[in-house]
N, C-alpha and C positions, 0 to 999 in steps of 0.2 A: 641753716644750712647756705654753704657760698650762693652756688647759683640760684635759690631763690629770691636773692640780693639784688641779681643782675635786671638792667632795667632796658629799654628802648634801644640805647645804644649799643648793650651787647647783641642783641638782636637785631638789628641793623647793619654790626659789623659782620654779623656771620651769613645773615643772606649773601653779603657782598661775595662771599665766596660759594655761589651756584653754581652750576655746570655749567654755564657759558662762561664765566671766571675761569673754574677749572682746569676746564681742555687750554685756554686760553696760554696759560703758567706753562703747564705742563707743552704745550706744543713751544711757547719759548723756551724753556728748558733744554726741552730739544734740539730744534730747529741750532740757538744759540749758545748753547751750554751757558756758562754762567755769567754771557756776557749783558745779562738785563738783571742781575739778580740783586745790582743796584738801586731798583728801582722801589723794590719794597721800602728799602730808607727816605727815599724821596717822595713818596705818595703818604708816607705815615703822617705827617704834620700839614702836608696839604691837602688831606681826607679828613682829620681831624679839623683844622682850621674851618672847613667851611661846615662840616657837621654841627659842630659846636654852634655855629650861627644859627642853624637851621633847628635845631634842638633850644635855644638862646628865644628865636622868634616863636616860636612854635608856647612855650613855656611863658613868656612873657605876654603875648596877645591872644594866646587861646583860640590861635588861628589857623589854618595851613595856609603854605605859598601859593594856590592859586587864590585863592579868598582876598589874599592881601593885595595881591597884583592884579584883582580886579577891582580893589578898593583905588587903587592909584594909577592905574594907565588907563589907554583905551582902551575899546574892545577890539578890535584889531589886533592889538598885540595881547591881548588876553586869549583869544581864538586861537591866533599863531602859536604860542607857547603850548596850548593847550593841546592842538591836532599833531605837533611834534613831538611833542614830550608821551601822548599817549599810542602814536602808531610806535615808535623806537621800543616805550614798553614792551608793548603786543607783541611784537619782535622777538624780543628777549622771551616773553612767556612762549611761545611758539618755540624758538629754540632747548629750551629748558624740555622743555613736553616732548621736544622730539627724542633729547639724550634718555630724555625715562625711560618712554615705550623702547628705545631700541634697546639699552640692558635688560631691560624686561623681557624682551620675546628672547634675545641670546638668552638668557638664563633659564627660563621656563618654554619657551617656544608659544608658539602663535604669532600675528601679524602685530606690527609697529603702531602701525595707526588703532590699531583694536584697542590696544593697551594703553597709547596716549587720552585716548578718549574715555576708555575707563579712571584714568588718572586725572582727568577734568573733571569726570563727576564728583569723585573725592573731594577735591578740591574744594568746587564749588557747594557740595553739601556743605563742607566741614565747617567753611567759612562765615556760609550764612549762618547756620546751625549753633556754632560755639561764640559763646561771648570772647570780647577781647581777652579775659584772663586766663579762660581755658584757654583760649589761641595761643598763648603767650607762653603760658608754663609747656605743652607741647614744643614751641619753640626754638624757646630755649634747651631741651634734652637733644634737641636732633641733632645743635652745633658740636656733641662729642664724637660723632662718627667723621668730623676735618681729622680730628687724632691721629687715624690709620698715615696722613702724610705725613704726619710728625714723625713717628715713631720709626715710618721706613726707613727713615732718612740715616737713622743711627743704625742700621743693619746693612750700610751699603759703606763699602768701602770708599767713603769720602778724605777728597785732601782737603782738609778744614782749615789750613791756612791760606789756601788760594781762593776758598770759598769765602774767607773774611776779607780776604784782598780784592776781591772781584765786588765784596761788598761797601767796599769804603771809595770804590774806584770807580768814578763814572765813563763808560766805553761808548760811543756813540758809534755805530754804523750805520749809513746813511743807504744801503741797499734796499731796492724797494721791498724786500722780505724784509728784513729787520725794521724798517718803519713801521710798518701793517703790523709786525707781532708788538712793538715798544706800544705806537699809538691802539694798541687794543686792551694792553697792559691796564694802560692809563685808563680807559673807558672802562673795562671789567672794572676797576676798584674805585675808581673817582666816578659814577653811575647815577644818570639823573634821579633814577628813584629814589634812591637812595634820600635826594634831598627832601624831596616832597615828607617819605614816611616819617623820618626823625622830626619832622615839625608836628604833623599830624598827632604822631604818640604823644609826644609830650602834649600836645593839648588837650587830648583821649588820659593821659594821667594827671593833669590839672584838671580837670572835668571831673574824674573819680576821686580827687577831692574834696571841690567843691561838694560833692553830691553829698560825700559822706559829712562834709560840717556845713549845713546849707547858711548857716547864722554868721558863718565867719568869713571874713573878707578875704579873699584870697591876695597874700603878698608875695611877690618872689623875693625872698631873702637870700644873703650873703651865703647863709647854709648850700639851700637848698640849689644856688647855682654852685656850687662847690662839689655838692652831689651828682650835677648833671653834667662838671665838666668831669670827673672823676669816671661815669656813667660812658659816656661820649667814648674818652679815650681806652677804657680797657676794652672796648669794642670795637675799633682803629687798631689797636695792638694785636688785636686776635685776628683781623681778618688779614693784616701783612706777614705776622709771624708764618700763619699758613701758608698765603702767599710763598714767603721767602724760601720754608721747607720743602712745597711743591715744585718749585725751580731748580731747586738744589738737588731733588730727587730724579728730577727729569732728565739734566744734565749728565747722567751718568747710563741714559736708556744707549746709547749710541755704542759705547765701549760694553756695556755687559749684554746685550742683544741685537745689539748692530741695526738702530732702529734710528735714519738719521729724519725721518718726519712723520706726524702722527696723521694717519688717514683714515683710523675705525677703532673703535673703543676696544678690540684684542691690544690693540700698540698703547692705547692709554693706561690702559690697566697693569701692563708689564712693570709701572712704576710703583707698585704697591708689593711684588713676586718675593723680592725678598724678604720682607717681613713673614707673606702670608703664603705663598709659597702657591700651592694649584688652588687655592682657594681666593688667591689676587682678583681673580675677576670678575668672584661671585663679592666680594666685600666692594670693591669699586662700583658694583652697579647697587650693592646697597647704600652706596655714599652719591651717588649720581640721584640716585631717589631720594633720598633722606634730603640729600641740598635741595633739590628738586619742591620737594613738600615745603620745604622752611620759606623758599625764594617765592615761589610762586602765589603765594597767598599773599605775601607783601607786594610783588609785582600788579599782580592785579589790583588789591586794595587800595597802589597810589592810582591807578584810573577811577578806582573809585570817587576818591578822593578830588582827584581834577576834575571829573565831570559834575559831582555833584556840585564844588564851590562855583563851577562854571556858571550854571544854573541856578543855584541858591537853594539846593536841598534839601533834607536833615543828613547828616552823613555823623558814622562812626562806626568803629568793631565791636564797641559795646552795646552800641544798640538793637535792638530786634528788628529783624524784614520789616513788618508792618510800622516799627518808625524811622525807617528810611529806605523803604524800595527802592527807589530809582539809584541811590546808592549800590544797595546786594544786585539791584540789576548790571547794573554798568561793571560791576565784577566778574558778573557772571558774564557777559557780553564779552571782555577781556580776553577771559578764557577762553570763550568757545572762539574767538578770534584767531586767537594762538595756536589751537587745533586745527583754522582752516588752512593757515602755514604751511603746514605738514601735508598738504593733499597735494601741493606746487611739486611735493617728490626733492625737494632740497636736500643737497647732503647734508646728514647732519652737524660732520663736524666744523665744516666750511659755516654751518648755520650762526655755531654758538660763537666764532670767532668774530664774524664780521660783525654778530649782535653788538660786539664790545666797542667795536670800532664805529659803529655809530654813535653808539653813547658819547666818543669821544668829539665829535663833527657837532653835534648838539647840547653839548655842556655848557660852553662857553657863557654865550647869552644867559642860562639857567643863572652861574655865580652872578653874574655883572647886576642881574637882577634881587640875586640874595643880598648881594654889597649892599644896594641900595637902600634894600630892605632895614638891615640890620645897624645902617647909618640913623637913618631919618630916628631922630629925636621925639618928634611926636609921639613916634610906634612904642617904642622904646626905649623912653624916658632915661632914666640913670643908665641902663644896660645897653646903649650901643656897641658897637665895636669898641676896643683897645687897638691903640698903633700896633700892637703885635698880632691881634685879629687883622685890622687892615691888610699888613705886610701880607700875611700869610693868604689872606682873600684872594688881593692882587698877584701874590705870584704863580696861585693857582690859575688864576685867571688865564695869565702869560701864558703856563705850561701847556695848557690844555690847548689856547688858541694856534701856539707855536705847533704844539703835535697835529691839531687839524687840518692845517696848513700844509707842513710838510706829508701826510699823506696824502691830502689831495695835489699836491703838486708832484708826488711821486708816482 
């Protein structure tokens, strides 16, 4: 069956459309219409270029990014990268939990904080108790909830020629609101946690192969690299297609329902109303919960990898709790800190969008380190970056840096 063949790349791409990403794309489409839909085309090659590098690094070295940074850079750089990455990922966890708790409370009643605490417990328990392969099988199926956004667009009266024109035409608006939303789109799409996850899960896949064939020496072949590239591209294509459909659907909210800005989840759910009618909020809520359950184990897992690699602990989603206690404790701590953020009583919609903005600001240094690692011949052997990979990597670094600076200036 096709979905059983999908690997870490597709899971990584699908997890990119988490509640924070969905709300960011909905807000961009609602406020700016089709003016940002071209970004889903721009981010596809940029996202693929970086994720393919991370996957190749993980497969070739059998190490995660933080372990390699630890080997090649000073402790001060290591600790700064680890601390900043952990903080922004934890904010993302808190934002996603907030969205899940809010929609669950709206659908069945009860206190938002009580529901998000329950979700946190479920996530911690399932991440610790389930093996990586069991978790991966569940995560693959949760990606199907995103297709509601794709189907909805075909039930809305869309000017397809206008949408196509907007897709291939770069439109820049330097107002403060536009800069913030464009920055958020970049951060929601090209997210630091995806870099860590991609590299570590390719290493996990490699370890699984090695464990099943202990007498064979692992060699990265052209066939394996081809499969890796296809898996990563498919995942990034899926993510960006969903982004395109969400923005296009949201661009019609103003004319259909008079919504010019999303301030609550009831307004966000209206994008699904043409397809689902009265069941729109229910399905929107299920989608938020489903994508949250998909993304938060990955977000928390990244924190686990970061902390374990900094301190040299055993790590791996395929290991048991006893085999990697520190790794799983770090995962649990990240989720618990995400819960704690919600006791600050921040607006859940704003928290989701600003989590994406934070990613854009912290991403450029990480891309720099990834480029250095992927071009290190002692590390990568014959699998160093090609000129095309370096071109995409440098372009991504420039785009993310300009976006971060533009947002700070604005």
